[in-house]
Each structure stands twice: as C-alpha cells, then as structure tokens.
C-alpha positions as CSV (number, residue, x, y, z in Angstrom):
1,M,0.7,-10.7,14.1
2,D,0.4,-10.0,10.4
3,V,2.6,-7.3,8.9
4,C,1.8,-5.4,5.7
5,P,4.4,-3.3,4.0
6,C,3.4,-0.1,2.1
7,L,5.2,1.6,-0.7
8,T,4.5,5.1,-2.2
9,Y,4.5,5.7,-6.0
10,R,3.8,8.8,-8.1
11,D,1.9,6.8,-10.7
12,I,0.0,3.9,-9.1
13,G,-1.3,2.5,-12.4
14,A,2.3,2.3,-13.7
15,A,3.5,0.8,-10.4
16,L,0.8,-1.9,-10.5
17,K,1.7,-2.8,-14.1
18,W,5.5,-2.9,-13.3
19,L,5.0,-5.0,-10.1
20,A,2.8,-7.4,-12.1
21,D,5.2,-7.7,-15.0
22,A,8.4,-7.9,-12.9
23,F,7.2,-10.1,-10.0
24,G,3.9,-11.6,-11.0
25,A,2.1,-9.6,-8.3
26,K,-1.7,-9.4,-8.7
27,P,-3.1,-5.9,-8.6
28,V,-6.0,-5.2,-6.1
29,V,-7.8,-2.0,-6.7
30,P,-10.8,-0.9,-4.5
31,D,-14.1,-1.2,-6.3
32,D,-14.9,2.5,-5.9
33,Q,-11.7,3.5,-7.8
34,R,-11.9,1.2,-10.8
35,N,-13.3,3.9,-13.1
36,E,-11.4,6.8,-11.6
37,A,-7.8,7.8,-11.1
38,I,-6.3,5.2,-8.8
39,G,-5.7,6.7,-5.4
40,N,-4.6,3.7,-3.4
41,A,-4.3,0.0,-4.2
42,A,-2.5,-3.2,-3.2
43,V,-0.8,-6.1,-4.8
44,A,-1.2,-9.7,-3.7
45,Y,2.0,-11.7,-3.9
46,R,2.2,-15.3,-2.8
47,D,0.5,-15.4,0.6
48,G,1.0,-11.7,1.4
49,M,0.0,-8.3,0.3
50,V,1.7,-5.0,-0.3
51,L,-0.2,-1.7,0.1
52,I,0.5,0.9,-2.7
53,A,-0.1,4.5,-1.7
54,A,-0.4,7.5,-4.0
55,E,2.1,10.3,-3.7
56,R,0.3,13.2,-2.0
57,P,2.9,15.8,-1.1
58,E,0.4,18.5,-0.4
59,E,-1.3,16.4,2.3
60,L,1.8,14.7,3.7
61,H,4.3,17.6,4.2
62,G,6.4,16.8,1.2
63,S,7.3,14.0,-1.1
64,H,7.3,10.4,0.2
65,T,8.0,8.7,-3.1
66,G,10.6,6.0,-2.5
67,N,9.8,5.6,1.2
68,G,8.1,2.6,2.7
69,W,6.2,1.8,5.8
70,V,5.2,-1.4,7.7
71,Y,1.8,-1.8,9.2
72,P,1.4,-4.5,11.9
73,A,-2.1,-5.8,12.3
74,V,-2.9,-6.5,16.0
75,D,-6.0,-8.2,17.4
76,H,-6.5,-6.0,20.4
77,L,-5.3,-2.5,19.7
78,D,-6.0,-1.0,23.1
79,S,-4.1,-3.7,25.0
80,H,-1.3,-3.5,22.5
81,Y,-1.0,0.2,23.0
82,E,-1.0,-0.2,26.8
83,R,1.8,-2.7,26.6
84,T,3.9,-0.5,24.3
C-alpha cells in the first residue's frame, strides 16, 4: 500500500519554493493551475510525493494550516472498506 502525506499551507507558492530550497523537493503543479493562483500542488522527494493543499477555512470549517493528513492508496477500495 502506498501512503501519501498531505500538508496545508496558506501560500502554496511560497511553500513550494521553501520545500525546494530547504529539502530539494521538486514542485509538481497541475497543468490547469500553472497560469492561475495555485490551489493545490505536490512535491516529489526521492521516491515519494507529498500533497500540498491550500488553506480554505471557509470550506473546511476553520483553519487547517499546520495540520497534516495521510492518504493511503489501496487497490480495491470496496473490499478494503468491508474489511475495516
């Protein structure tokens, strides 16, 4: 099972720059957001990836900046759900 962490930042552009400068992470921005304000992105680091989410307190019942999540990728979602 692959696991992908997710971090929330107020300024994704600044976060991508800081993560690149501090750790050598490679920014990954969806093609449809390259010329607009960045809403979500990711950074590739070694063999893994970290999702970078935009702070959206009006949509998420308050601030989530500084919080993180972990997303496990499973092959068969229905059977995994049944097991859990």
